[in-house]
C-alpha positions in Angstrom: 11.5 -19.6 21.2 14.0 -22.4 20.6 12.3 -23.3 17.4 12.9 -19.8 16.1 16.6 -19.9 17.1 16.9 -23.1 15.0 15.6 -21.1 12.0 18.1 -18.3 12.6 20.2 -19.3 9.5 17.0 -19.0 7.3 16.2 -15.6 8.8 19.8 -14.4 8.1 19.6 -15.5 4.5 16.2 -13.8 4.2 17.5 -10.6 5.6 20.6 -10.8 3.4 18.5 -11.5 0.3 16.2 -8.5 1.1 18.9 -6.0 2.0 22.3 -6.8 0.5 21.5 -6.3 -3.2 19.8 -2.9 -2.4 22.6 -1.8 -0.2 25.2 -2.5 -2.9 23.2 -0.9 -5.7 22.0 2.2 -3.8 25.4 2.9 -2.2 26.8 3.4 -5.7 23.9 5.7 -6.5 24.7 8.0 -3.5 22.6 6.8 -0.5 24.3 6.4 2.9 23.3 5.4 6.4 19.6 5.2 7.3 18.4 6.1 3.8 20.5 3.4 2.3 19.2 0.7 4.7 15.6 1.8 4.6 15.4 1.9 0.8 17.5 -1.2 0.1 14.4 -3.5 0.3 12.7 -1.4 -2.3 15.5 -2.0 -4.8 15.6 -5.8 -4.0 11.8 -6.3 -4.3 11.6 -4.3 -7.5 14.6 -6.0 -9.0 13.4 -9.5 -8.0 9.9 -9.0 -9.4 11.2 -7.4 -12.7 13.8 -10.1 -13.1 11.1 -12.8 -12.7 9.0 -11.1 -15.4 11.9 -10.9 -17.8 13.1 -14.5 -17.2 9.5 -15.7 -17.7 9.3 -13.8 -21.0 12.6 -15.2 -22.4 12.0 -18.7 -21.1 14.8 -18.9 -18.7 14.0 -20.9 -15.5 13.7 -19.2 -12.2 16.5 -20.0 -9.9 19.4 -18.6 -7.7 22.0 -18.4 -10.6 19.8 -16.5 -13.1 18.6 -14.2 -10.3 22.1 -13.5 -9.0 23.4 -12.8 -12.5 20.6 -10.4 -13.2 21.0 -8.7 -9.7 24.8 -8.3 -10.4 24.0 -6.7 -13.8 21.6 -4.2 -12.1 24.2 -3.4 -9.4 26.7 -2.7 -12.2 24.2 -0.4 -13.9 23.6 1.4 -10.6 27.4 1.9 -10.3 27.5 3.4 -13.8 24.6 5.7 -13.0 26.2 6.8 -9.8 29.6 7.5 -11.4 27.9 9.5 -14.1 25.6 11.5 -11.8 28.0 11.9 -8.8 26.7 13.5 -5.6 25.0 12.0 -2.6 22.0 12.4 -0.4 22.6 14.5 2.7 19.6 15.1 4.9 21.5 17.4 7.2 20.0 15.6 10.2 22.4 15.1 13.1 21.9 13.7 16.5 23.6 15.0 19.6 24.4 11.3 20.4 25.6 9.5 17.3 24.6 6.0 18.5 21.1 7.2 19.6 19.2 6.5 16.4 20.9 3.1 15.6 20.1 2.0 19.2 16.5 3.2 18.8 16.2 1.3 15.6 17.6 -1.8 17.3 15.0 -1.5 20.0 12.2 -1.1 17.4 13.5 -4.2 15.6 13.5 -6.2 18.9 10.0 -5.0 19.9 8.5 -5.8 16.5 10.2 -9.2 16.4 8.9 -10.0 19.9 5.3 -9.1 18.8 5.4 -11.2 15.6 7.1 -14.2 17.1 4.6 -14.1 20.0 1.7 -14.1 17.6 2.9 -16.6 15.0 4.4 -18.9 17.6 5.5 -21.7 15.3 8.1 -20.8 12.6 6.7 -23.4 10.3 3.1 -22.6 11.1 0.6 -21.8 8.4 -1.9 -19.0 8.7 -5.3 -20.5 9.2 -6.9 -18.0 6.7 -8.5 -18.0 3.3 -5.9 -16.1 1.4 -3.1 -18.2 2.8 -4.3 -21.1 0.6 -3.6 -19.1 -2.6 -0.3 -17.6 -1.4 1.2 -20.9 -0.3 0.0 -22.7 -3.4 1.4 -19.9 -5.6 4.9 -20.4 -4.1 4.8 -24.1 -4.7 3.7 -23.5 -8.3 6.6 -21.1 -8.8 9.0 -23.8 -7.5 7.5 -26.5 -9.7 7.2 -24.5 -12.9 10.5 -22.5 -12.5 8.6 -19.3 -13.3 8.0 -16.5 -10.8 6.6 -14.0 -13.3 3.7 -11.9 -12.3 2.2 -12.8 -15.6 2.4 -16.5 -14.8 1.6 -17.0 -11.1 -2.1 -16.6 -11.4 -2.3 -19.7 -13.6 -1.9 -21.8 -10.4 -5.7 -21.5 -10.1 -6.3 -21.4 -13.8 -6.3 -17.7 -14.1 -4.7 -15.4 -16.7 -3.1 -12.0 -16.7 -1.2 -10.0 -14.2 -1.0 -10.8 -10.5 1.5 -8.9 -8.3 3.9 -11.7 -7.3 6.9 -9.9 -5.8 6.2 -11.5 -2.4 5.9 -14.9 -3.9 9.1 -14.5 -5.9 11.0 -13.5 -2.8 9.7 -16.4 -0.8 10.4 -18.9 -3.5 14.0 -17.6 -3.7 14.4 -18.0 0.1 13.3 -21.7 -0.3 15.7 -22.2 -3.2 18.6 -20.7 -1.3 18.0 -22.4 2.0 16.0 -25.5 1.4 13.5 -24.4 4.0 9.8 -25.3 4.0 7.6 -22.8 2.2 5.8 -22.0 5.5 9.2 -21.3 7.2 10.4 -19.1 4.4 7.1 -17.2 4.5 7.3 -16.6 8.2 11.0 -15.5 8.0 10.0 -12.9 5.4 7.1 -11.9 7.7 9.7 -11.1 10.4 11.9 -9.2 8.0 8.9 -7.1 6.7 7.5 -6.4 10.2 10.7 -6.0 12.2 13.2 -4.6 9.7 11.7 -3.1 6.6 9.0 -1.3 8.6 11.0 0.2 11.5 13.8 1.4 9.2 11.3 2.9 6.7 9.2 4.7 9.4 12.4 6.0 11.0 13.7 7.4 7.8 10.3 8.9 6.8 10.1 10.6 10.2 13.6 12.0 9.8 12.9 13.2 6.3 9.7 15.0 7.5 11.2 16.6 10.6 14.9 16.7 9.8 15.5 15.4 13.3 17.3 12.2 14.2 15.9 12.5 17.7 12.3 12.4 16.5 13.2 9.6 14.1 14.6 7.7 17.2 11.2 8.0 18.9 9.5 6.8 15.7 11.8 3.8 15.6 11.0 2.8 19.1 7.3 3.3 18.6 7.2 1.7 15.2 5.4 -1.5 16.4 3.0 0.2 18.8 -0.1 -0.1 16.7 -1.8 -3.4 15.9 -3.1 -2.0 12.6 0.4 -2.4 11.1 2.3 -4.4 10.7 0.6 -7.1 12.7 -2.9 -6.8 11.3 -1.8 -7.7 7.8 -0.5 -11.0 9.1 -3.7 -11.7 11.0 -6.3 -10.7 8.5 -6.5 -12.4 5.1 -3.6 -13.3 5.4 -2.4 -10.3 3.3 1.3 -11.0 2.7 1.5 -8.8 -0.5 -0.3 -5.9 1.2 2.1 -6.2 4.2 5.1 -6.0 1.9 3.8 -3.1 -0.2 2.6 -1.1 2.9 5.9 -1.6 4.7 7.7 0.0 1.7 5.5 3.1 1.5 7.4 5.1 4.2 10.8 4.8 2.5 9.2 5.4 -0.9 7.7 8.6 0.4 11.0 9.6 2.0 12.8 9.1 -1.4 10.5 11.8 -2.8 10.6 14.4 0.0 14.4 14.2 0.2 14.9 15.1 -3.5 16.0 18.7 -2.7 18.7 17.4 -0.2 21.1 15.9 -2.6 24.5 17.5 -2.7 27.5 17.5 -5.0 25.5 16.8 -8.2 27.5 18.6 -10.9 25.6 17.2 -13.9 21.9 18.4 -13.6 20.7 16.1 -16.4 22.4 13.1 -14.8 21.0 14.0 -11.4 17.4 14.2 -12.8 17.9 10.8 -14.4 19.1 9.3 -11.1 16.1 10.7 -9.2 13.7 9.5 -11.9 15.3 6.0 -11.7 15.0 5.9 -7.9 11.4 6.9 -8.0 10.8 4.3 -10.8 12.3 1.6 -8.7 10.0 2.6 -5.8 7.0 2.6 -8.0 7.9 -0.8 -9.5 8.5 -2.3 -6.1 5.1 -1.2 -4.8 3.1 -2.0 -8.0 4.6 -5.5 -8.2 4.0 -6.2 -4.5 0.4 -4.9 -4.3 -0.7 -2.0 -6.6 -3.2 -0.4 -4.2 -0.3 0.8 -2.1 0.7 3.2 -4.9 -2.3 5.3 -4.1 -1.4 6.4 -0.6 2.2 6.8 -1.8 1.1 9.1 -4.6 -1.3 11.1 -2.4 1.2 11.7 0.4 4.0 12.5 -2.0 1.6 14.8 -4.0 0.7 16.6 -0.7 4.4 17.3 -0.1 4.8 18.6 -3.7 1.8 20.8 -3.2 3.4 22.3 -0.2 6.6 22.9 -2.1 4.6 24.7 -4.9 2.9 26.9 -2.4 6.2 27.9 -0.8 7.3 29.1 -4.2 4.0 30.7 -5.3 5.5 34.2 -5.2 8.2 33.4 -7.7 6.1 31.1 -9.8 3.0 33.3 -10.2 -0.6 32.3 -9.8 -1.0 30.8 -13.3 1.9 28.4 -13.0 0.9 27.4 -9.5 -2.6 26.6 -10.5 -1.5 24.8 -13.6 1.0 22.7 -11.8 -1.5 21.7 -9.1 -4.2 20.8 -11.6 -1.8 18.6 -13.5 -0.4 17.0 -10.3 -3.7 16.1 -8.8 -5.3 15.1 -12.1 -2.5 12.5 -12.4 -3.2 11.3 -8.9 -7.0 11.2 -9.5 -6.6 9.4 -12.9 -4.4 6.7 -11.4 -6.7 6.4 -8.4 -9.8 5.9 -10.6 -8.0 3.5 -12.9 -6.9 1.2 -10.1 -10.2 1.4 -8.3 -12.0 0.4 -11.5 -9.5 -2.4 -12.3 -10.6 -4.6 -9.4 -13.7 -6.7 -8.7 -15.2 -3.7 -6.8 -16.4 -3.4 -3.2 -16.7 -6.6 -1.2 -17.5 -4.9 2.2 -20.3 -2.9 3.6 -19.9 0.0 6.2 -20.0 -1.2 9.8 -19.6 1.9 12.0 -21.6 5.0 12.8 -20.2 8.5 12.1 -19.3 9.3 15.7 -17.9 5.9 16.4 -15.6 6.0 13.3 -14.4 9.5 14.3 -13.4 8.2 17.7 -11.7 5.2 16.0 -9.5 7.6 14.1 -8.7 9.9 17.1 -7.8 7.0 19.4 -6.5 4.5 16.8 -9.2 1.9 17.3 -9.8 1.1 13.7 -11.7 -2.2 12.8 -12.8 -2.6 16.4 -9.3 -2.8 17.8 -9.3 -1.5 21.4 -8.4 2.2 21.6 -4.6 2.8 21.8 -4.8 5.6 24.3 -1.1 6.0 24.9 0.1 6.4 21.3 -3.1 8.4 20.5 -2.3 11.0 23.1 1.2 11.4 21.7 -0.4 11.6 18.2 -2.8 14.4 19.3 0.0 16.4 20.8 2.1 15.8 17.7 -0.8 17.1 15.5 -0.9 20.3 17.5 2.9 20.8 17.3 3.0 20.0 13.6 0.1 22.3 12.7 2.0 25.2 14.3 5.2 24.5 12.3 5.1 25.6 8.7 7.4 22.9 7.4 5.5 20.1 9.2 2.0 21.3 8.4 1.7 19.4 5.1 2.1 16.1 7.1 -1.0 17.0 9.2 -2.9 17.0 5.9 -1.4 13.6 5.1 -2.8 12.3 8.4 -6.2 13.9 7.6 -6.2 12.2 4.2 -5.4 8.7 5.4 -7.9 9.2 8.2 -10.6 10.2 5.7 -10.1 7.0 3.8 -10.9 5.0 6.9 -13.9 7.3 7.7 -15.2 6.5 4.2 -14.7 2.8 4.3 -16.1 2.3 7.8 -19.1 4.6 7.6 -20.1 5.5 4.1 -22.1 3.1 1.9 -22.5 5.1 -1.3 -21.5 2.9 -4.3 -19.6 5.8 -5.8 -17.4 5.9 -2.7 -17.0 2.2 -2.2 -16.2 1.4 -5.8 -14.9 4.6 -7.2 -12.7 5.6 -4.3 -12.1 2.5 -2.3 -12.3 -0.2 -5.0 -8.5 -0.6 -5.2 -8.7 -2.1 -1.7 -12.1 -3.9 -2.4 -13.4 -1.4 0.2 -11.8 -3.7 2.8 -11.5 -1.8 6.1 -8.6 -3.9 7.3 -6.3 -3.0 4.3 -7.2 0.7 4.7 -6.8 0.7 8.5 -3.3 -0.7 8.0 -2.3 2.6 6.3 -2.9 4.7 9.4 0.5 4.0 11.2 2.4 5.4 8.2 1.3 8.9 9.4 0.4 8.2 13.0 3.8 6.9 14.1 5.8 10.0 12.8 3.3 12.4 14.4 3.3 10.5 17.7 7.1 10.7 17.6 6.8 14.5 17.2 4.5 14.4 20.2 6.8 12.3 22.2 9.7 14.7 21.5 7.6 17.7 22.4 6.5 16.1 25.7 10.2 15.3 26.5 11.3 18.8 25.8 8.4 20.3 27.8 9.2 18.2 30.8 12.9 18.9 30.6 12.2 22.6 30.4 9.9 22.4 33.4 12.5 20.5 35.4 15.4 22.7 34.0 17.5 19.8 33.0 20.9 21.0 31.7 21.5 19.0 28.6 19.4 18.0 25.6 21.1 14.6 25.2 20.2 13.6 28.8 16.5 14.6 28.5 16.3 12.8 25.1 17.8 9.6 26.6 15.3 9.7 29.5 12.4 10.3 27.0 13.5 7.4 24.8 13.9 5.2 27.9 10.4 6.0 28.9 9.3 5.1 25.3 11.0 1.8 25.6 9.3 1.0 28.9 6.0 2.1 27.4 6.5 -0.4 24.5 7.5 -3.2 26.8 4.4 -2.7 28.9 2.3 -2.4 25.8 3.5 -5.6 24.2 3.4 -7.5 27.4 -0.1 -6.6 28.6 -2.1 -5.4 25.5 -4.0 -8.2 23.7 -3.7 -8.4 19.9 -6.8 -10.5 19.2 -7.9 -10.4 15.6 -11.3 -8.5 15.4 -14.0 -9.5 13.0 -15.9 -6.4 11.9 -18.8 -8.3 10.3 -19.5 -10.5 13.4 -18.3 -8.0 16.1 -16.2 -10.8 17.6 -12.5 -11.5 18.3 -10.3 -14.5 17.7 -9.6 -16.4 20.9 -6.0 -17.1 19.8 -3.5 -16.7 17.0 -4.6 -17.7 13.5 -1.3 -19.6 13.2 -2.2 -22.0 16.0 -3.3 -25.4 14.5 -5.9 -26.3 17.1 -8.2 -29.3 16.7 -11.0 -27.1 15.4 -8.7 -25.0 13.2 -9.2 -24.4 9.5 -6.3 -26.8 8.9 -5.9 -28.9 12.0 -2.8 -31.2 12.7 -4.5 -34.4 11.5 -5.6 -32.7 8.3 -2.1 -31.3 7.7 -0.5 -34.7 8.3 -2.8 -36.4 5.8 -2.2 -33.7 3.2 1.6 -33.9 3.6 1.4 -37.6 3.0 -0.6 -37.5 -0.2 2.5 -37.9 -2.4 3.0 -41.3 -0.8 -0.7 -42.3 -1.1 -1.7 -41.4 -4.6 0.1 -41.4 -8.0 2.1 -38.3 -8.8 -0.3 -37.3 -11.7 -3.5 -37.9 -9.7 -6.1 -35.2 -9.0 -7.6 -35.0 -5.6 -10.7 -32.9 -4.8 -12.2 -31.7 -1.6 -14.2 -28.9 0.0 -11.7 -26.0 0.1 -13.7 -24.6 3.1 -12.2 -27.3 5.2 -8.5 -26.6 4.6 -8.1 -29.1 1.8 -7.0 -26.3 -0.5 -3.6 -26.4 1.3 -3.0 -29.9 -0.2 -1.1 -28.8 -3.3 1.5 -26.7 -1.4 1.9 -29.4 1.3 2.3 -32.4 -1.0 2.9 -31.3 -4.6 -0.2 -33.4 -5.6 -2.9 -31.6 -7.6 -5.5 -31.0 -4.9 -8.4 -29.1 -6.4 -9.5 -26.4 -5.8 -6.1 -24.7 -5.1 -7.8 -21.7 -3.5 -10.2 -21.2 -0.7 -13.2 -20.6 -2.9 -15.1 -23.3 -4.7 -15.9 -23.0 -8.4 -19.2 -21.3 -9.1 -20.5 -23.8 -11.7 -23.5 -26.1 -11.9 -21.1 -29.1 -12.1 -19.4 -28.2 -8.8 -22.8 -27.6 -7.2 -23.7 -31.2 -8.0 -20.5 -32.4 -6.4 -21.0 -30.2 -3.3 -24.4 -31.6 -2.7 -24.2 -35.2 -4.0 -20.7 -36.5 -4.5 -21.2 -39.2 -1.9 -24.1 -40.5 -4.1 -21.9 -41.1 -7.1 -22.8 -44.8 -7.3 -26.5 -44.0 -7.6 -26.6 -40.6 -9.3 -25.2 -40.5 -12.9 -25.0 -36.7 -12.8 -22.2 -36.9 -10.3 -19.9 -38.8 -12.6 -20.6 -36.4 -15.4 -19.8 -33.5 -13.1 -16.5 -35.2 -12.1 -15.6 -35.4 -15.8 -15.8 -31.6 -15.9 -12.9 -31.5 -13.4 -10.6 -34.0 -15.0 -12.3 -37.1 -13.6 -10.5 -37.0 -10.2 -10.1 -40.4 -8.6 -9.6 -39.3 -5.0 -11.4 -37.1 -2.5 -10.4 -35.8 1.0 -13.0 -35.7 3.7 -12.4 -33.1 6.3 -16.0 -32.7 7.2 -18.9 -30.8 5.7 -17.3 -27.3 6.2 -18.6 -24.3 8.0 -20.8 -21.3 7.3 -18.9 -18.0 7.4 -17.1 -15.4 5.2 -15.4 -17.4 2.4 -16.4 -20.7 3.9 -19.0 -23.2 2.5 -20.9 -26.2 3.7 -20.8 -29.1 1.2 -22.7 -32.0 2.6 -22.0 -34.2 -0.4 -18.2 -34.2 0.2 -18.2 -35.9 3.5 -19.4 -39.1 5.3 -18.2 -41.6 2.6 -18.0 -44.5 5.1 -20.4 -47.2 4.0 -21.2 -45.4 0.7 -21.0 -47.6 -2.4 -18.4 -46.4 -4.9 -15.8 -45.2 -2.3 -12.8 -47.0 -0.9 -10.8 -45.7 2.1 -7.2 -45.1 1.3 -6.0 -43.6 4.6 -7.2 -41.7 7.6 -5.6 -39.6 10.4 -7.5 -39.2 13.6 -11.3 -39.1 13.5 -11.9 -36.4 11.0 -9.3 -36.5 8.2 -9.6 -39.2 5.6 -8.7 -39.9 1.9 -11.0 -41.9 -0.3 -10.7 -43.5 -3.8 -13.7 -42.8 -6.0 -14.5 -46.1 -7.6 -18.1 -45.4 -8.6 -17.1 -43.7 -11.9 -14.2 -46.0 -12.8 -14.1 -46.6 -16.6 
């Protein structure tokens, strides 16, 4: 814990970076209180990613001063829009105890912080996962090229075109402002996403749905109850962009469903422009963080709009109602199909039976996570309560829709489903499972409130505030017990196994063990600055670029799928006797160094390359340095010209 306290200044800068610009801009626009805090990250993420795009296009280097100047200009624009439109958002939700909701949010923040810190353990630790290689290298690339544009970042691995880089832009700005290591900056942003953006967003969504600050308080306390989000996104992958985009969905939905609750807007046209701009900001933030998250946001928001249309069906008439619904869901369907077809398709097969997956949804045991009976009982009670209340019924359909997505990804193998409907997530059950808490937590909060009221009525307690305080206290105790005793092991659906420990722990047999990390961090002292070093990326060597600044190739977890690389994978160690090896090296810039972290391993995203290990005694290789028994750097002399 002491190591985390040392990094408190970095955490404070990270929180300030994420919240302050949005608070300033959206206060001028007319947001106050919880809506202001919950939606502030949406503005900052959207603004940062858009600024990065614009600076990249005009050739201005990425840095704190250009970013701050552009942020100031956007805040000024927000002030002008707010002055023109006038009016503010008033949800009409009041708590019998004013400090109740802020205190509950504080508890939710503390609980989520506890859970993330306990899992990550080391504030400078690196996730021992495939995707972490790309994400860490992308941040290093932004810092070295002074360009955080989503049209540029993909070139870190030689790619072209758009890659959603909002997360990477924010992390790089944290590094520039604090001087922290990339890993530390990433982990501080992880804390902000999991323990600030998410609890605030889920509390506001719950209050927007129920118009009750009391129910929102239950949601805040319970916000970290499910492993599927936010923790799962920092275990699996690691899916930093998905975590950021998913954490913003609740507040983005709340922005939509609170549209009718603005008051004091005397200029209708200006008010419409303001609402359109707010929704555009939300859409931009999600798309530039991870586009797939726009689909659940659209679907949930469209469900609420559908409910509003049905409420007005008598005054609208059948023709207008049908026409509006057709247009609405045609737009949702069109965007859904476009994003699904715009990826590389389905990478995952179904892994559960129909009955099993149904139980997974009812008891929140997605992707083989042990059933969450406590929160699930509250959810089931909440579903019954919400189904009986006309204004809440639409959210039951939202829960059913998100649940159906998981049912499809876990149990249905039809190509039309896996590519056409689930392709935006690569038919990855983990990414889809992470959506469940968006609807489960608010419904469980409704259930918790209903249970509290029922118990209070049975016991004839005199005041609502007292029964609410007792109910929230019970929820806090529930969360403490849950976090203390419930394991959060990472499940592997394809193997049916569980991690024995955190994927941030750099054990001796880890993807990137301490010896390997030490060697990679010293590369800038061992080889010329313009040297290229190759290695088997399945052994953690792909982290070399971000740890040293040296061009360690490949810069991602996957090896190139080319005949030349196949030659190196099988026979690099035979370079002195096989002329084909030197020709293959020429295809990759004639690298003069190779790291040997072993032959690799056989598993998802991992490869065994027997030709890129055991160089000792081989002609044409000269040892440069070694750390421990299994990490070494070799100079390739066999192909010297």
